[in-house]
C-alpha positions as CSV (number, residue, x, y, z in Angstrom):
1,M,14.3,19.9,-8.4
2,D,15.2,16.6,-6.7
3,E,18.4,17.0,-4.7
4,R,18.7,13.4,-3.6
5,P,21.0,10.9,-5.3
6,S,19.6,8.6,-7.9
7,S,17.5,5.6,-6.6
8,R,18.9,3.5,-9.5
9,L,21.1,1.3,-7.3
10,S,22.5,-1.2,-9.8
11,G,23.7,-4.4,-8.2
12,F,22.3,-3.5,-4.8
13,Y,21.1,-7.0,-4.2
14,R,24.6,-8.4,-4.8
15,Q,26.0,-6.4,-1.8
16,S,26.4,-7.9,1.6
17,L,24.0,-6.9,4.3
18,D,26.6,-4.5,5.9
19,Q,27.4,-3.0,2.5
20,R,23.6,-2.4,1.8
21,L,23.2,-0.6,5.1
22,A,26.3,1.5,4.4
23,T,25.0,2.4,0.9
24,L,21.6,3.3,2.4
25,A,23.1,5.3,5.2
26,G,24.9,7.5,2.6
27,W,21.9,7.8,0.4
28,A,19.4,8.7,3.1
29,G,21.7,10.4,5.7
30,L,21.1,7.7,8.4
31,D,23.1,7.8,11.6
32,D,24.2,4.9,13.8
33,A,20.9,5.0,15.8
34,D,18.9,4.7,12.6
35,L,20.9,1.7,11.5
36,A,20.6,0.1,14.9
37,A,16.8,0.6,14.7
38,L,16.8,-1.1,11.3
39,R,18.8,-4.1,12.6
40,A,17.0,-4.4,15.9
41,G,13.5,-3.1,15.2
42,L,11.2,-3.1,18.2
43,S,12.2,-4.0,21.7
44,V,10.1,-6.4,23.8
45,E,9.7,-3.6,26.3
46,Q,8.2,-1.3,23.6
47,A,5.9,-4.1,22.4
48,D,4.6,-4.6,25.9
49,H,3.3,-1.0,25.9
50,M,1.8,-1.3,22.4
51,V,-0.4,-4.3,22.7
52,E,-2.2,-6.2,25.4
53,N,-0.9,-9.5,26.8
54,A,2.4,-9.1,25.0
55,L,4.6,-12.2,24.8
56,G,7.4,-11.1,22.5
57,L,8.1,-10.1,18.9
58,F,7.3,-11.6,15.5
59,A,9.8,-10.3,13.0
60,L,9.4,-9.8,9.2
61,P,12.3,-9.3,6.8
62,L,12.7,-5.6,6.0
63,G,14.0,-4.9,2.5
64,L,14.4,-2.0,0.1
65,G,12.7,-1.4,-3.2
66,V,15.0,0.5,-5.5
67,N,15.0,2.5,-8.8
68,F,11.8,4.5,-8.1
69,L,11.4,7.8,-9.9
70,I,8.1,9.4,-9.1
71,N,7.1,13.0,-10.2
72,G,10.8,13.5,-11.0
73,R,11.9,12.6,-7.5
74,N,14.0,9.6,-6.5
75,Y,12.7,7.2,-3.8
76,L,13.8,4.1,-2.0
77,T,10.9,2.2,-0.6
78,P,11.3,0.2,2.7
79,M,9.2,-3.0,2.6
80,A,8.5,-5.4,5.3
81,V,7.5,-8.7,3.7
82,E,8.1,-12.5,4.1
83,E,7.3,-13.5,0.5
84,P,10.3,-14.0,-1.8
85,S,10.4,-12.2,-5.2
86,V,8.2,-9.3,-4.1
87,I,11.1,-6.8,-3.6
88,A,13.1,-8.0,-6.6
89,A,10.0,-7.8,-8.8
90,V,9.0,-4.3,-7.8
91,S,12.6,-3.0,-8.2
92,N,12.8,-4.5,-11.6
93,A,9.5,-2.9,-12.7
94,A,10.6,0.4,-11.3
95,R,13.7,0.2,-13.4
96,L,11.6,-0.3,-16.5
97,V,9.3,2.5,-15.7
98,R,12.3,4.8,-14.9
99,A,13.6,4.1,-18.4
100,G,10.3,5.3,-19.7
101,G,10.4,8.6,-17.7
102,G,9.3,7.4,-14.3
103,F,5.9,7.5,-12.6
104,T,3.5,10.4,-12.4
105,A,1.4,10.4,-9.3
106,G,-1.3,12.5,-7.5
107,S,-3.8,12.3,-4.8
108,S,-7.1,13.9,-3.6
109,E,-7.4,15.8,-0.3
110,P,-7.0,13.5,2.8
111,V,-10.7,13.4,3.6
112,M,-12.0,10.5,5.8
113,I,-15.7,9.5,6.4
114,G,-17.2,9.2,9.8
115,Q,-20.6,7.4,9.9
116,V,-23.4,7.9,12.4
117,Q,-26.2,5.3,12.1
118,L,-29.6,6.8,13.0
119,L,-32.6,4.5,13.6
120,D,-36.3,5.1,14.3
121,V,-36.2,8.4,12.4
122,P,-39.9,9.4,12.1
123,D,-39.4,11.6,8.9
124,P,-36.2,10.8,7.0
125,A,-36.7,13.6,4.5
126,A,-37.2,16.2,7.2
127,A,-34.2,14.8,9.1
128,E,-32.0,15.1,6.1
129,G,-32.9,18.7,5.6
130,A,-32.3,19.6,9.2
131,I,-29.0,17.8,9.3
132,L,-27.7,19.4,6.1
133,A,-28.8,22.8,7.3
134,S,-26.8,22.3,10.5
135,R,-23.3,21.9,8.9
136,D,-21.9,25.0,10.7
137,R,-23.2,23.8,14.1
138,L,-21.6,20.4,13.5
139,A,-18.3,22.1,12.5
140,A,-18.4,24.2,15.6
141,L,-18.8,21.0,17.6
142,I,-16.2,18.9,15.8
143,D,-13.3,21.2,14.8
144,P,-12.3,22.2,18.4
145,L,-11.8,18.5,19.2
146,H,-8.9,18.4,16.7
147,P,-6.9,21.6,17.1
148,S,-3.7,20.2,15.6
149,I,-5.5,19.0,12.5
150,V,-7.3,22.4,12.1
151,R,-4.0,24.3,12.5
152,A,-2.6,22.2,9.7
153,G,-5.5,23.2,7.5
154,G,-7.9,20.3,8.1
155,G,-11.2,19.9,9.8
156,L,-14.9,19.2,8.8
157,R,-15.3,19.5,5.1
158,G,-18.9,18.4,4.6
159,V,-22.0,16.5,5.8
160,E,-23.9,14.0,3.8
161,V,-27.1,12.0,4.5
162,R,-27.8,8.5,3.0
163,H,-31.0,6.5,3.4
164,L,-31.2,2.8,3.8
165,P,-34.9,2.1,3.6
166,A,-34.8,-1.7,3.7
167,T,-32.3,-3.5,6.0
168,P,-32.8,-6.6,8.1
169,A,-33.1,-4.2,11.1
170,G,-35.5,-1.8,9.4
171,P,-35.0,1.7,7.8
172,M,-31.9,3.6,8.7
173,T,-30.6,7.1,8.1
174,I,-26.8,7.3,7.8
175,V,-24.9,10.6,8.3
176,H,-21.5,11.0,6.8
177,L,-19.1,13.4,8.4
178,L,-16.3,14.3,6.0
179,L,-13.2,15.2,7.9
180,D,-9.9,16.4,6.4
181,C,-7.3,14.6,8.5
182,R,-4.1,16.1,6.9
183,D,-1.1,14.0,7.7
184,A,-2.9,11.7,10.2
185,M,-4.5,8.5,9.1
186,G,-7.4,9.9,11.2
187,A,-9.2,6.9,12.6
188,N,-9.2,8.2,16.2
189,A,-10.0,11.8,15.1
190,V,-13.0,10.6,12.9
191,N,-14.3,8.3,15.6
192,T,-14.1,11.1,18.2
193,A,-16.0,13.4,15.8
194,A,-18.7,10.8,15.1
195,E,-19.3,10.2,18.8
196,A,-19.3,14.0,19.6
197,A,-21.9,14.7,16.8
198,A,-24.2,11.8,17.7
199,P,-26.3,13.7,20.3
200,L,-26.9,16.7,18.0
201,L,-27.8,14.3,15.1
202,E,-30.3,12.5,17.4
203,L,-31.9,15.9,18.2
204,L,-32.1,17.0,14.6
205,S,-33.5,13.7,13.3
206,G,-35.7,12.6,16.1
207,G,-34.0,9.2,16.0
208,R,-31.5,7.3,18.0
209,A,-27.8,6.9,17.2
210,R,-26.2,3.5,17.3
211,L,-22.9,3.1,15.4
212,R,-20.5,6.0,15.4
213,I,-17.3,5.1,13.6
214,L,-15.2,5.8,10.6
215,S,-15.5,3.9,7.3
216,N,-12.5,2.2,5.9
217,L,-13.9,2.6,2.4
218,S,-12.0,5.9,2.2
219,D,-13.1,6.7,-1.4
220,R,-12.7,10.4,-0.8
221,R,-9.0,9.9,0.0
222,R,-7.6,8.4,-3.2
223,A,-4.1,8.3,-4.8
224,W,-3.2,7.4,-8.3
225,A,-0.1,6.7,-10.4
226,A,0.6,6.3,-14.1
227,C,3.5,5.4,-16.3
228,Q,4.4,4.8,-20.0
229,I,7.0,2.2,-21.0
230,P,8.4,1.9,-24.6
231,V,7.3,-1.5,-25.8
232,E,10.8,-2.6,-26.8
233,L,11.9,-2.4,-23.1
234,L,9.5,-5.1,-22.2
235,A,11.2,-8.0,-24.0
236,R,11.8,-11.0,-21.8
237,G,13.8,-13.9,-22.9
238,A,12.4,-15.3,-26.1
239,A,9.3,-13.0,-25.9
240,A,9.4,-9.8,-27.9
241,G,8.4,-6.5,-26.3
242,D,5.2,-6.1,-28.3
243,E,4.2,-9.7,-27.4
244,V,4.7,-9.0,-23.7
245,A,2.9,-5.7,-23.9
246,R,-0.1,-7.3,-25.6
247,G,-0.1,-10.1,-23.0
248,I,-0.3,-7.5,-20.2
249,V,-3.2,-5.7,-21.8
250,E,-5.0,-9.0,-22.3
251,A,-4.3,-10.1,-18.7
252,N,-5.6,-6.8,-17.4
253,A,-8.8,-7.1,-19.4
254,F,-9.3,-10.6,-17.8
255,A,-9.1,-9.0,-14.4
256,W,-11.5,-6.3,-15.3
257,A,-14.1,-8.8,-16.5
258,D,-13.7,-11.7,-14.0
259,P,-13.8,-11.4,-10.2
260,Y,-11.9,-14.7,-9.8
261,R,-9.0,-13.4,-11.7
262,A,-9.4,-9.9,-10.2
263,A,-8.9,-11.2,-6.7
264,T,-5.5,-12.5,-7.6
265,H,-4.7,-9.5,-9.7
266,N,-5.4,-7.1,-6.8
267,K,-3.6,-9.4,-4.3
268,G,-0.5,-8.8,-6.4
269,I,-1.0,-5.0,-6.2
270,M,-1.2,-5.3,-2.4
271,N,2.0,-7.4,-2.4
272,G,3.7,-4.0,-2.9
273,I,1.5,-1.7,-0.9
274,D,1.1,-3.7,2.3
275,P,4.9,-4.2,2.9
276,L,5.4,-0.4,2.5
277,A,2.4,0.2,4.9
278,I,3.8,-2.2,7.5
279,A,7.3,-0.7,7.2
280,T,6.0,2.8,7.9
281,G,3.7,1.7,10.8
282,N,0.5,2.1,8.9
283,D,-2.7,0.0,9.2
284,W,-2.4,-2.4,6.3
285,R,-5.7,-4.1,7.3
286,A,-7.6,-0.9,6.8
287,L,-6.0,-0.4,3.4
288,E,-6.9,-3.9,2.3
289,A,-10.6,-3.4,3.4
290,G,-10.9,-0.1,1.6
291,V,-9.1,-1.2,-1.6
292,H,-11.2,-4.4,-2.0
293,A,-14.4,-2.6,-1.3
294,Y,-13.4,0.1,-3.9
295,A,-12.7,-2.6,-6.4
296,A,-16.4,-3.6,-6.3
297,R,-17.8,-0.1,-6.4
298,D,-19.8,-0.6,-9.5
299,G,-21.4,-3.8,-8.2
300,Q,-18.8,-6.2,-9.6
301,Y,-15.3,-6.9,-8.1
302,R,-12.7,-5.8,-10.7
303,G,-9.0,-5.3,-11.2
304,L,-7.7,-1.9,-10.0
305,T,-5.2,-1.2,-12.8
306,D,-5.7,-0.1,-16.4
307,W,-3.1,-1.2,-19.0
308,R,-3.3,-0.3,-22.7
309,L,-1.1,0.2,-25.8
310,V,-0.6,3.8,-26.9
311,E,1.6,5.9,-29.1
312,S,4.2,7.3,-26.7
313,D,5.2,10.9,-26.4
314,Q,8.7,9.9,-27.6
315,A,7.1,8.3,-30.8
316,G,6.5,4.6,-31.2
317,P,4.2,2.2,-29.3
318,A,4.3,2.2,-25.5
319,L,2.5,0.4,-22.7
320,A,0.6,2.9,-20.6
321,G,-0.6,1.9,-17.1
322,R,-2.6,3.6,-14.4
323,I,-3.9,2.8,-10.9
324,E,-6.3,4.7,-8.6
325,L,-7.4,3.5,-5.2
326,P,-8.2,4.7,-1.7
327,L,-5.2,4.9,0.5
328,A,-5.7,6.3,4.0
329,V,-2.2,6.5,5.5
330,G,-0.5,8.8,7.9
331,I,3.0,10.0,8.9
332,V,2.0,11.3,12.4
333,G,0.5,9.4,15.3
334,G,0.0,5.7,15.9
335,A,2.8,3.2,15.3
336,T,4.6,5.6,12.9
337,K,5.7,7.5,16.0
338,V,6.1,4.5,18.3
339,H,8.0,1.9,16.3
340,P,11.7,3.0,15.8
341,A,12.1,1.1,12.5
342,A,8.9,2.8,11.1
343,Q,10.5,6.2,11.9
344,V,13.6,5.3,10.0
345,A,11.5,4.0,7.1
346,L,9.8,7.4,6.9
347,K,13.2,9.0,7.0
348,I,14.4,6.9,4.1
349,L,11.3,7.7,2.1
350,G,11.7,11.4,2.8
351,V,8.0,12.1,2.3
352,A,6.7,15.5,3.5
353,S,3.0,14.6,3.8
354,A,0.6,11.6,4.1
355,S,-0.6,12.4,0.6
356,E,2.9,12.0,-0.7
357,L,3.3,8.7,1.0
358,A,0.0,7.5,-0.6
359,E,1.3,8.6,-4.0
360,V,4.4,6.5,-3.5
361,M,2.3,3.6,-2.4
362,A,0.2,3.9,-5.5
363,A,3.3,3.8,-7.7
364,V,4.6,0.8,-5.8
365,G,1.3,-1.0,-6.3
366,L,1.4,-0.3,-10.1
367,A,5.0,-1.5,-10.3
368,Q,4.2,-4.7,-8.5
369,N,1.3,-5.3,-10.9
370,L,3.4,-4.6,-13.9
371,S,6.0,-7.1,-12.8
372,A,3.5,-9.9,-12.2
373,L,1.6,-9.3,-15.5
374,A,4.9,-9.2,-17.5
375,A,5.9,-12.5,-16.0
376,L,2.5,-14.1,-16.6
377,A,2.6,-12.8,-20.2
378,A,6.0,-14.2,-20.9
379,E,7.6,-17.1,-19.0
380,G,4.9,-17.6,-16.4
381,I,5.0,-16.6,-12.7
382,Q,6.7,-19.6,-11.3
383,Q,10.1,-19.5,-13.0
384,G,11.4,-16.4,-11.3
385,H,9.4,-16.9,-8.1
386,M,10.7,-20.4,-7.5
387,A,14.3,-19.5,-8.1
388,L,14.0,-16.9,-5.2
389,H,12.0,-19.4,-3.2
390,A,14.9,-21.8,-3.3
391,R,16.5,-20.0,-0.3
392,H,13.4,-20.6,1.7
393,V,13.5,-24.2,0.9
394,A,17.2,-24.5,1.9
395,L,16.5,-22.8,5.2
396,A,13.5,-25.0,5.9
397,A,15.7,-28.0,5.2
398,G,18.0,-26.9,8.0
399,A,20.8,-25.3,6.0
400,P,23.1,-23.1,8.2
401,A,23.6,-19.5,7.1
402,G,26.9,-20.2,5.4
403,L,25.4,-22.9,3.1
404,V,22.0,-21.4,2.2
405,D,23.1,-19.8,-1.0
406,Q,25.1,-22.9,-2.1
407,V,22.2,-25.2,-1.5
408,A,19.8,-22.8,-3.2
409,A,22.0,-22.5,-6.2
410,Q,22.2,-26.3,-6.7
411,L,18.4,-26.6,-6.3
412,I,18.0,-24.0,-9.1
413,A,20.6,-25.6,-11.3
414,E,18.9,-29.0,-11.0
415,G,15.4,-27.6,-11.4
416,Q,14.4,-29.4,-8.3
417,I,13.3,-26.8,-5.7
418,R,12.1,-29.4,-3.2
419,A,12.7,-29.8,0.5
420,A,13.6,-33.4,0.2
421,R,16.3,-32.6,-2.4
422,A,17.7,-29.8,-0.2
423,V,18.1,-32.3,2.6
424,E,20.0,-34.7,0.3
425,I,22.3,-31.8,-0.8
426,L,23.0,-30.9,2.7
427,A,24.0,-34.5,3.5
428,E,26.2,-34.6,0.4
429,L,28.0,-31.4,1.6
430,G,28.7,-33.2,4.9
């Protein structure tokens, strides 16, 4: 049973910044140090120890996705993102899904792939047999390198051999080491395993090892999320719920069939996943690489969601959505343990494992996609986006903090969300 308060925070966006922090502190049990970390983020001194040639900091807004109910549990999702409308959109979609019973989510075991490239192998078939027969030897070599992972129940899970008979550099034999990384993202552990195994693989194959590194196509480490929303809840303005639902299904079919549309469709999904990854100190670039490679796994790049009309469990038509994608994330090691704001973000989420974090990310990605497709199917994407963009325009025109909302409101009222008009309004305000 979920013991946390409801994540349905009605009117949260209307609160002042201080009020939001107070609300969040009560919800997630944050102390003064946690709130200070959210406000200040990383120090210059910490940054100097994290990257080479450090110069300073480059900040992103850190916001909060609300209303999420996943597997019967309430979640608030910290999101670091500069694009307006992303957090509002995902929160609104989560509210709709919540009314339909919330998200269900799951994940596979957190297995990562380490690749060892073998060249000049005299007999690839014989090499494959010898390598596969040596799984226990490889486990005895690799597992002691990662005692904490093994204690947590992880370790080497399997060995695979792939043959690339015709490449620009000649034939290659590729060995996959399948390592269960538990709550770590696992890049360092997998790279260490691949390097340690290379001499034995050379001996077994008669070839020479070149690359020894993880694959970011982490297709053994997947997460998925699904939802059902009664059609009547999808009504937007003059568009009836069944019309919006049909439009979402048709838009999804477009993304399945056409890679040009699929690229934008999937970018929208990552609009939700990347900010959560950044907020929790995870490698969003690795996620992007894996997700987009997975989207082309059958030889054509396709959209990653599936939306269709069904008869709901509560009787009546419903829109059913599902997403499944590789999500290699961690809650231990790396920036998750170095960046103070990332630590607070994980505290807000309250996830107990990397797999649970991946499931939340999948739900966030599905919600972001739902919001974008619903807007496209009804009023179009620009109406809501440009209204939220008005504050950016006001800031860019030089509006001081006390006048940003006033200038933005006038831009929206006039339907002229342009920098030149914002400058004129500022001049009129004196």
